[in-house]
PAZAPA-4460 file (N, C-alpha, C; in steps of 0.05 Angstrom, whole numbers, plus 32768, in hexadecimal, padded with zeros to 4 digits):
% residues 98
    n_x    n_y    n_z   ca_x   ca_y   ca_z    c_x    c_y    c_z   seq   type   mol
   77C3   85C4   796C   77CB   85A9   798A   77BD   85C3   7998     1      M     A
   77B3   85B1   79B1   77A9   85BA   79BF   77BD   85B7   79DF     2      K     A
   77BE   85CD   79F7   77D1   85C1   7A09   77C0   85C8   7A20     3      N     A
   77CA   85C7   7A27   77AD   85D0   7A4E   77C9   85C5   7A60     4      F     A
   77BE   85E0   7A7A   77D3   85E5   7A88   77BE   85E1   7AA0     5      H     A
   77CC   85CF   7ABB   77B4   85D6   7ACF   77BF   85F7   7ADE     6      P     A
   77A3   8609   7AED   77B2   8617   7AF3   779E   8614   7B0C     7      L     A
   77B4   8620   7B23   77AC   8618   7B3A   7793   862B   7B45     8      Q     A
   777C   8624   7B4C   776B   8639   7B63   776B   8641   7B79     9      R     A
   7771   8629   7B85   7776   8630   7BA2   7783   861D   7BB1    10      S     A
   7790   8625   7BCD   7799   860B   7BD6   7782   85F3   7BE2    11      L     A
   7787   85DF   7BDC   777C   85BB   7BE6   777A   85C5   7C03    12      I     A
   775C   85D0   7C12   7759   85BD   7C32   774E   85A5   7C3D    13      H     A
   7754   8595   7C4B   774F   858B   7C4D   774C   856C   7C38    14      G     A
   7736   8562   7C33   7735   8543   7C21   7731   854F   7C06    15      D     A
   772E   8565   7C0C   7722   856D   7BE9   7735   8565   7BD6    16      D     A
   7729   855D   7BB8   772A   854D   7BA4   7745   855D   7B91    17      C     A
   775E   8554   7B90   7770   8570   7B88   775E   8570   7B6A    18      L     A
   7759   8564   7B58   7747   8566   7B48   7734   8584   7B45    19      D     A
   7729   858D   7B5B   7711   8599   7B62   7728   85BC   7B6A    20      S     A
   774A   85BB   7B67   7754   85D5   7B77   7761   85D6   7B52    21      A     A
   7756   85CA   7B40   7762   85D9   7B22   774E   85E3   7B14    22      R     A
   7757   85F3   7B09   7746   85FE   7AE7   7757   85F2   7AD0    23      D     A
   7757   85E7   7ABF   7767   85DD   7AA9   7755   85EF   7A91    24      W     A
   776B   85FF   7A8D   7766   861C   7A74   7776   860F   7A58    25      C     A
   7776   8618   7A43   7781   861C   7A2D   7792   8628   7A36    26      Q     A
   77B0   862D   7A28   77BF   8638   7A22   77CF   8638   7A07    27      I     A
   77DE   864E   79FD   77E3   864E   79DE   7806   864F   79E8    28      D     A
   7806   8633   79D3   782D   8625   79CD   783A   8638   79C5    29      V     A
   781E   864E   79B0   783D   8661   799D   783D   867B   79AE    30      T     A
   7841   8677   79C0   7847   86A0   79C9   7854   868E   79EC    31      S     A
   786D   86A0   79EA   7880   86A5   7A04   7874   8696   7A17    32      P     A
   7873   8687   7A36   786A   868F   7A50   786C   86B1   7A64    33      L     A
   7864   86BB   7A62   786A   86CC   7A70   787B   86CC   7A87    34      P     A
   789E   86D9   7A8D   78A7   86D3   7A97   78A6   86DB   7AB7    35      S     A
   78B0   86D2   7ACA   78AB   86D7   7AE8   78B9   86EE   7AED    36      H     A
   78AF   86FF   7B09   78B9   8715   7B0E   78D6   870F   7B19    37      T     A
   78ED   871B   7B13   7907   8718   7B15   790D   8737   7B2B    38      K     A
   7910   872C   7B38   7922   8739   7B55   793B   8744   7B55    39      F     A
   794B   8760   7B53   796E   8755   7B54   7975   8750   7B6E    40      P     A
   798A   873C   7B69   79A1   8733   7B81   79A7   8747   7B8C    41      F     A
   799F   8751   7BA4   79B8   8761   7BB7   79BD   876C   7BC3    42      T     A
   79CF   8745   7BCE   79D8   873E   7BE2   79F6   8739   7BD8    43      G     A
   7A02   8737   7BEE   7A24   872B   7BE6   7A1B   870E   7BEE    44      N     A
   7A2B   86FF   7BDA   7A28   86DD   7BDD   7A4C   86D8   7BEA    45      P     A
   7A3C   86BA   7BF2   7A5A   86B5   7C02   7A4F   86A8   7C24    46      G     A
   7A5F   869A   7C29   7A58   8696   7C47   7A5A   86AC   7C5C    47      I     A
   7A4B   86B0   7C69   7A5B   86C6   7C85   7A50   86BE   7C95    48      K     A
   7A60   869E   7CA0   7A75   86A9   7CBD   7A97   86A4   7CB7    49      V     A
   7A9D   86A3   7CD3   7ABD   869E   7CC9   7AC0   8688   7CD7    50      C     A
   7ADC   8674   7CBF   7ADF   8662   7CC9   7AFD   865D   7CCE    51      L     A
   7B05   864F   7CDE   7B1F   8645   7CDE   7B2D   863D   7CC4    52      K     A
   7B23   8624   7CC2   7B33   861D   7CA5   7B19   8616   7C99    53      N     A
   7B1F   8627   7C80   7B01   8627   7C72   7B06   860E   7C5F    54      S     A
   7B23   85FA   7C55   7B22   85DE   7C4D   7B23   85CA   7C4F    55      G     A
   7B0E   85DA   7C70   7B11   85BF   7C7B   7AF4   85B9   7C84    56      D     A
   7AEB   85A1   7C7A   7AC7   8596   7C6D   7ABD   8597   7C84    57      P     A
   7ABF   858E   7C97   7ABA   858B   7CBC   7AB5   859F   7CC8    58      L     A
   7AC0   85B5   7CBD   7AB1   85D8   7CC3   7A97   85DC   7CC0    59      E     A
   7A9D   85DA   7C9C   7A7B   85E6   7C95   7A68   85CC   7C9B    60      Y     A
   7A62   85B3   7CA7   7A5A   85A6   7CAC   7A49   85AB   7CCD    61      F     A
   7A62   85B6   7CD6   7A60   85BD   7CF7   7A51   85D4   7CEB    62      N     A
   7A4B   85E8   7CE4   7A39   85FF   7CD5   7A19   85F9   7CD2    63      L     A
   7A23   85DD   7CD4   7A00   85D1   7CC2   79F7   85C0   7CED    64      L     A
   7A01   85B3   7CF0   79FD   859B   7D08   7A19   859C   7D11    65      F     A
   7A08   85B7   7D2A   7A1A   85C1   7D3F   7A0A   85AA   7D53    66      N     A
   7A1D   85B7   7D71   79FF   85AA   7D8C   79F3   85A5   7D89    67      D     A
   79E1   85BA   7D8C   79D3   85BB   7D8E   79C6   85A9   7D75    68      E     A
   79BE   85A6   7D69   79BC   8598   7D4A   79BF   857B   7D57    69      M     A
   79D2   856D   7D69   79D5   855A   7D5E   79CD   8552   7D7C    70      F     A
   79C8   8565   7D94   79B7   8560   7DAD   7993   855C   7DA8    71      S     A
   7989   856D   7D91   7973   856C   7D8B   7972   854C   7D74    72      F     A
   7980   8540   7D69   797F   8528   7D5A   7982   850F   7D77    73      N     A
   7993   8513   7D80   798F   8500   7D9F   796D   8502   7DB2    74      V     A
   7971   8525   7DAF   794B   851B   7DC8   7939   850C   7DB1    75      E     A
   7935   8515   7D9A   7924   850D   7D8D   792A   84F1   7D86    76      E     A
   7939   84E8   7D83   793B   84C3   7D87   793B   84BA   7DA2    77      T     A
   793F   84BC   7DB0   793F   84BB   7DC3   791D   84B3   7DCB    78      N     A
   790B   84D0   7DBF   78F2   84D2   7DC0   78E7   84B8   7DB5    79      R     A
   78EE   84B5   7D9F   78DB   849D   7D99   78E8   848D   7D95    80      Y     A
   7900   847F   7D99   78FE   8464   7DAF   78EC   845F   7DBF    81      A     A
   78E9   847F   7DD7   78DC   8470   7DED   78BA   8469   7DED    82      E     A
   78B4   847C   7DCF   789D   8476   7DC7   7896   845D   7DBC    83      S     A
   78AB   8451   7DA9   78A3   8445   7D9F   78B0   841E   7DB6    84      F     A
   78BA   8425   7DCA   78BA   8411   7DD6   78A0   8413   7DE8    85      F     A
   7899   842E   7DF5   7879   842A   7E01   7861   841D   7DF2    86      E     A
   7866   8429   7DDA   783E   8419   7DC8   7853   8400   7DB3    87      N     A
   7863   83F6   7DB4   7868   83D7   7DA3   786A   83C6   7DAF    88      T     A
   7852   83AE   7DB1   7865   838F   7DB9   7874   8389   7DAB    89      E     A
   788E   8386   7DB9   78A5   8376   7DA7   78A1   8352   7DB1    90      L     A
   78A8   8341   7D9A   78AD   8326   7DA4   78CB   8327   7DB7    91      T     A
   78D5   830B   7DB3   78EE   8310   7DCC   78F9   8300   7DB1    92      P     A
   78FA   8310   7D9C   7918   8303   7D7F   790F   8318   7D78    93      A     A
   7902   8335   7D83   790A   834E   7D71   791A   8362   7D71    94      S     A
   7927   836E   7D62   793F   8372   7D55   794D   838E   7D6D    95      R     A
   792C   8395   7D71   7935   83B3   7D8E   793D   83A6   7DA5    96      A     A
   7933   8385   7DAA   7945   8387   7DC7   7957   8382   7DC2    97      L     A
   796F   8381   7DA8   798A   8378   7DA8   7991   8398   7DBA    98      K     A
***
């Protein structure tokens, strides 16, 4: 039984075809694949911030979605809306006018 495995030669640049970026070679399915290099984990697992009430899911949410993130989302949403209205011809029945 012959099995073939794609071996990526390089990254694809521009409009190059995906097939031209691969070389096909025969693999031996009877021998195990070499394992990847293992690096020892030396960190201390766990969250590294202080929470007032660790049982409150809202505190975890606020770690990721803080005021800065909400401000960024508002700015980008408004920028998109402004661009949309500047570049789109709306009909009188358009939902965007409501």
